[in-house]
N, C-alpha and C positions, 0 to 999 in steps of 0.2 A: 377550096381549102380555107378553113377558118383560122384567122391569125388573131389570137387572143392577147392583145396588148395589155389590157387591164390586169389580167391574171399574172403577167410577167413580174409585176412589182412585188408580189408576195414571195417570189422565189429568190429575189436578189440577195436577202440575208444568207441563204444557203450557199451562195457562191463566195462569200467573204473569206472563209478558211482556205478555199481553193485558190482564191486570188492571192492570199498571202503566201501559200505554198509555191505558186508560180513565181512570185518575186524572190522567194528564198532560193529556189533552184537556179533562177537566172543570176542572182547576185553572186552566189558562191561559184557557179559555173564560170562567170565572167572573171571573177577574181583569180581563180585558178588558171584561166586562160591567159590573163594578163601576165602572170608569173612565168608560165610556160612559154608564152609568146616572146617576152622580152629575153629570157634566157636562150631560147632557140635562135632569136635574131642575132645575138652576140656570137653564137656558135656559127651562124651562117656567114657572118662577115669575117670570121677568123680564117687565117691561112693554115691553121692546124687541121690536117685531114681527119684526125681522130675526133675533132669537134664538128667540123663542117659536114663530114660524110653522114654520121648518124642524124644530124639535123635535117639534111636534105632527104634522107630516107623517111624520117618521121613526117615531114611535110608532104612528101609524095604519097605515102600510105593513107594519111588522114584526108587529104584533099581528093584522093582518087577513089574513096569509098563513101557510101552514104552514112549520114549520122545515125539513122535508124539501125543499120547494121552494126555500127560501132557500139551503139547503146545496148543492143541485145547481146553482142559479144562480151562486153564488159559485165553486163548484169549476170548472165549465166556463168561466165568464167569466174568472176570475182566472188560470186555467191558460193560456188563449189570449192574454190581454192582458199579464199580468205573469210568467207562467211559474211561478206558485206551486204547490207540491205539495199532495197530499191533506191532510197534517197541518195545514199552515198554513190551508188552506181550511176545514177542520173547526173549528179554533180560532176563526177569524174569524167563521164562521157562528154558532157557539154563543155567541160574545161579543156579536155584533150583536143576536142574538135576545134574549138575556137582558138586554142593556142597555135594551131598550125596556120590559121589565117592571120591572126594577130602578129605572128612571127614575120610574115611577109610584109605586113603593113609597117612594122617597126623597122625592118631591114631596109625597105625602100626609103623611109623617112630619114634614117641615119645616113644612108649613102647619098641622099640628096644634099646633104650639107657639104659645102666646099671643103676639100681636103686641106686647103690652106689654113683653115681655122685651127685644125688640129696641130698643124706644123707651127703656127704662131703661138699656140698655147704651150707646146713643148719647148719652143725657144725661150719662153718666159720662165722655164724651170718646172712646169707642171708635169706630173707623171701622166702616162697614157690614161690610166683609170680616172684620175682627178679631172683631166681635160674632158673626158667622155661625160662624166657626171655633171660638171659645171658649165661646159661650153656646148657640147654636141647634143646631149639628150634633151635639155630644155627646148632647143630649136626644133629638134626632131619631133618632140611631143606636139608642139604647136602645129606642125605641118600634118601630123597624123590625126588631128582631132576630127575632121570630117569622116575619114575612113573608119576611125574608131566608133564614131556615133552610129554609122551604118551597121557595123559588125555587132554592136550591142543590141540594136533593134532586131537584127537577124537572130541573135542568141535568145532574146525574149520570145520570139515566135517559135523558135526551134524547141523551146522548153515544153511545148505542147506534146512532143514525141514521148515525153516521160509517162504519158498516159498508158503507153503500151506495156509498161512494167508496173502498173498499178499505183502510180503516184497520183494522189488526189489533187491534181491541178485543175485548171478551168475546163479544159476539153473533156476530161474524164467525168468531171462533176456534171457537165451538161448532158452527157450521154446517160449517166446513171439516173438523173432526175427525169429525163425524157422517157426512159424505159418504164417509169412508174406513172407519170402523168400524161404520157402520149402527146407531149407538146415539143416535139423535136426542134422545129424551127424557132420557137420562142426561147428554148433553152440555149440553143446555139447563138441566137442573137444577143442574149445576155453575156455569154462568154465573149462574143465579138466586141461588145461595148467595153468590157474590161480591157481587152487587148488594145483596142484603139486608145483608151485612156492612158494606158502605160506607154504606148508608142508616142502619143502626143507629149507625154511628160518627158520622155527621153529626148525627143526632138527638141523641145524647148530648152532642156538642160544643156545640150551640146551647142545649140545656137547661142545660148547665153555665154557659154565658155568661149566660143569663137569671137563673139563681139567684145568680151572683156579682154581677151588677148590681143585683139586688133587695136583696141583703144590703148592698151599698154605699149604696143609696138609704136604707135603713132606719137604717144607722149615721149617715148624714149628717143625717137627720131627728132622731135622738136626741141629736146632739152639741149 
């Protein structure tokens, strides 16, 4: 098998719109997942059965079924009911899927904070909501950073499944180009390089956040 490295460079510009689309689907999917995850986490730690029950069911259903099934279900369902296009369906599926996993990450981080901190904040006159926002969530967010970074990278790679509903992201673009130039390995390699670059960027970003928060904690302890 001949692997044409030289010819690969001329096809890189064709991948740029697809690379941008991959970032777009990932970004909005993660943003929606963060909102759903945080809201679901609050429902999970609530004693109200009408909040806790649906949250548990949502997490069970999403974590118990493949993302590809969810993507196809939402795409064909939303297109027939609401007329949503492929991009909206992909973002919705990715957001709903990640929301279930992020909910458990946030729930675990929130519940890892000692209950005495909430009691101390309430004794100082803070409302439960104010104490949660100012005392509990900042600490929980710090503890959740490594898990959030892993989930964001997973979401980036999961965005490739959007190719199944004709989203012009990296994987579909590589397949389309390969069908015309018969260089399947080369086109897949270009897509892989983009994914590795994005993964490296995400990893660096979250490691930088972890280091900055660690420095902040040490400075606060030394003050």
